[in-house]
Rosetta silent file (secondary structure, phi, psi, omega in degrees, C-alpha in Angstrom):
SEQUENCE: XXXXXXXXXXXXXXXXXXXXXXXXXXXXXXXXXXXXXXXXXXXXXXXXXXXXXXXXXXXXXXXXXXXXXXXXXXXXXXXXXXXXXXXXXX
SCORE:     score description
SCORE:     0.000 S_00000001
   1 L     0.000  147.417 -167.209    3.531    8.398   18.924 S_00000001
   2 L  -103.227   48.718  177.991    7.243    8.250   19.501 S_00000001
   3 L    88.210  167.804 -177.409    8.486    4.674   18.419 S_00000001
   4 L   -62.234  146.736  178.498    8.392    1.268   19.770 S_00000001
   5 L   -66.499  -27.677  175.099    8.667    0.946   23.582 S_00000001
   6 L  -132.117  129.073  179.629   11.857   -1.246   23.081 S_00000001
   7 L   -88.047  168.568  176.138   14.102   -0.925   20.105 S_00000001
   8 H   -63.015  -37.190 -177.370   15.883   -3.692   18.298 S_00000001
   9 H   -66.884  -39.023  175.189   19.110   -2.298   19.324 S_00000001
  10 H   -63.079  -47.708  178.823   18.031   -2.322   23.078 S_00000001
  11 H   -51.256  -51.100  177.789   16.834   -5.930   22.587 S_00000001
  12 H   -58.822  -43.781 -179.041   20.267   -7.016   21.183 S_00000001
  13 H   -65.382  -38.436  174.035   22.062   -5.324   24.016 S_00000001
  14 H   -58.395  -37.665  179.700   19.705   -7.151   26.521 S_00000001
  15 L   -83.060    5.133 -168.128   20.481  -10.388   24.810 S_00000001
  16 L    41.439   50.555  176.226   24.263   -9.393   24.759 S_00000001
  17 L  -108.759   14.365 -169.698   24.269   -9.847   21.023 S_00000001
  18 L   -72.253  138.581  176.695   25.714   -6.506   19.939 S_00000001
  19 L    84.554   -0.123  177.830   28.222   -6.904   17.054 S_00000001
  20 L   -98.561  131.236  178.717   27.033  -10.440   16.320 S_00000001
  21 L   -76.036  121.375 -179.168   25.668  -11.287   12.890 S_00000001
  22 L  -147.160 -179.298 -173.695   22.254  -12.954   13.265 S_00000001
  23 L   -80.799  102.684 -173.846   18.968  -13.249   11.708 S_00000001
  24 H   -67.261  -24.720  178.823   17.476   -9.752   12.096 S_00000001
  25 H   -75.196  -34.185  177.040   14.028  -10.788   10.885 S_00000001
  26 H   -70.893  -29.898  174.124   13.748  -13.393   13.624 S_00000001
  27 H   -64.552  -57.001 -177.948   14.809  -10.774   16.197 S_00000001
  28 H   -54.826  -37.985 -179.381   12.397   -8.285   14.834 S_00000001
  29 H   -68.464  -41.300  174.670    9.546  -10.826   14.829 S_00000001
  30 H   -64.552  -35.997  178.609   10.134  -11.816   18.370 S_00000001
  31 H   -76.896  -40.654  173.519   10.346   -8.384   19.643 S_00000001
  32 H   -56.561  -46.150 -179.305    7.233   -7.236   17.673 S_00000001
  33 H   -64.825  -38.964 -179.070    5.277  -10.215   18.980 S_00000001
  34 H   -68.721  -35.777  178.105    6.252   -9.473   22.549 S_00000001
  35 H   -69.403  -37.652  175.894    5.310   -5.739   22.186 S_00000001
  36 H   -61.671  -42.727  177.327    2.016   -6.732   20.602 S_00000001
  37 H   -55.215  -54.752 -173.762    1.165   -9.168   23.348 S_00000001
  38 H   -59.620  -41.544 -172.871    1.959   -6.608   26.137 S_00000001
  39 H   -64.827  -51.617 -178.472   -0.047   -3.889   24.277 S_00000001
  40 H   -65.261  -42.027  177.560   -3.086   -6.192   23.870 S_00000001
  41 H   -50.793  -51.212 -176.990   -2.797   -7.588   27.411 S_00000001
  42 L  -100.732   16.976  170.510   -2.975   -4.084   28.960 S_00000001
  43 L    56.531   48.393  174.597   -5.379   -2.624   26.309 S_00000001
  44 L  -151.954  169.062  179.184   -2.949    0.110   25.248 S_00000001
  45 L  -117.573   91.049  178.918   -0.423    1.106   22.668 S_00000001
  46 L   -66.143  143.115  174.630    2.947    1.826   24.637 S_00000001
  47 L  -115.724  172.916  170.867    5.492    4.147   22.982 S_00000001
  48 L   -58.347  -34.898  176.305    8.978    4.770   23.967 S_00000001
  49 L   -76.311  -24.660 -177.613    7.925    7.818   25.903 S_00000001
  50 L  -113.751    6.805 -174.392    5.144    6.240   27.998 S_00000001
  51 L   -82.265  115.611  174.831    6.171    2.673   28.643 S_00000001
  52 L   -61.660  156.233 -175.249    6.491    1.868   32.367 S_00000001
  53 H   -64.471  -35.172  176.681    9.700   -0.058   33.342 S_00000001
  54 H   -58.802  -39.800  179.899    7.723   -3.087   34.293 S_00000001
  55 H   -72.173  -39.174  175.062    6.246   -3.305   30.732 S_00000001
  56 H   -61.087  -38.429  179.226    9.755   -2.872   29.193 S_00000001
  57 H   -65.340  -41.500 -177.089   10.993   -5.643   31.344 S_00000001
  58 H   -70.375  -32.965  176.993    8.113   -7.802   30.420 S_00000001
  59 H   -65.497  -49.041 -175.766    8.634   -7.040   26.760 S_00000001
  60 H   -59.210  -56.265 -179.450   12.386   -7.858   26.923 S_00000001
  61 H   -47.781  -56.441 -172.521   11.776  -11.045   28.997 S_00000001
  62 H   -65.921  -47.939  175.580    9.026  -12.318   26.699 S_00000001
  63 H   -55.848  -31.715 -178.536   10.926  -11.415   23.471 S_00000001
  64 H   -77.000  -30.820 -175.413   14.061  -13.079   24.786 S_00000001
  65 H   -74.262  -35.505  176.985   12.024  -16.171   25.733 S_00000001
  66 H   -67.731  -50.830 -176.699   10.422  -16.274   22.213 S_00000001
  67 H   -64.015  -42.888  179.753   13.813  -15.779   20.654 S_00000001
  68 H   -81.534  -32.137 -167.194   15.767  -18.317   22.625 S_00000001
  69 H  -114.307  -21.871 -172.105   13.069  -20.984   23.123 S_00000001
  70 L    54.432   35.690  178.121   10.516  -20.499   20.419 S_00000001
  71 L  -145.033  170.521 -172.438    7.757  -21.256   22.898 S_00000001
  72 L  -119.459  122.958  171.219    5.438  -19.074   25.106 S_00000001
  73 L  -121.965  114.343 -169.216    5.538  -18.745   28.964 S_00000001
  74 L  -119.209    3.559 -178.230    3.245  -15.995   30.069 S_00000001
  75 H   -65.674  -47.104  177.862    2.636  -16.224   33.888 S_00000001
  76 H   -65.000  -43.200  177.079    5.530  -13.894   34.807 S_00000001
  77 H   -59.446  -46.146  174.627    4.760  -11.574   31.947 S_00000001
  78 H   -54.877  -45.008  179.698    1.176  -11.412   32.987 S_00000001
  79 H   -61.419  -49.691  175.975    2.244  -10.385   36.537 S_00000001
  80 H   -57.178  -43.794  176.598    4.603   -7.585   35.299 S_00000001
  81 H   -67.020  -32.434  166.984    1.695   -6.236   33.232 S_00000001
  82 H   -56.985  -44.230  179.290   -0.603   -6.409   36.018 S_00000001
  83 H   -56.354  -52.415 -175.654    1.806   -4.354   38.148 S_00000001
  84 H   -57.578  -52.679 -176.068    1.960   -1.730   35.290 S_00000001
  85 H   -58.875  -45.997 -179.057   -1.811   -1.641   34.841 S_00000001
  86 H   -82.863   -0.001  176.533   -2.470   -1.204   38.440 S_00000001
  87 L    54.472   35.143  170.802    0.210    1.222   38.840 S_00000001
  88 L  -105.581  172.543 -178.539    1.781   -0.471   41.864 S_00000001
  89 L  -119.306  167.119 -176.355    5.425   -1.328   42.187 S_00000001
  90 L   -61.215    0.000    0.000    7.347   -4.612   42.760 S_00000001
C-alpha cells in the first residue's frame, strides 16, 4: 500500500491552516477517523494511489467537519461514497 489517501499536509492545506501552529494530534485524529469511516463504509482500504476523487473529497469534508465542529454529519459523505462505489460521476 502506498500511504493514506489524504495526507495531513493535504488536510492542513484544505483547511487553509498551513504555517499555523495547532494541535497536530487532533488534526491526525480527525483525519484518521474520516479515512476509517470512508474505508469501512465502502468496504475497502483506499490508498493514495487508488482513492477516487469523490472519496478524497468525502474524507476531506468529513475530517473538516470533525475538526471544526466535533460532531458527525454523514448524509453528504454517504452520497459521495455511494457515487465512488457505484463508479458513477456527479
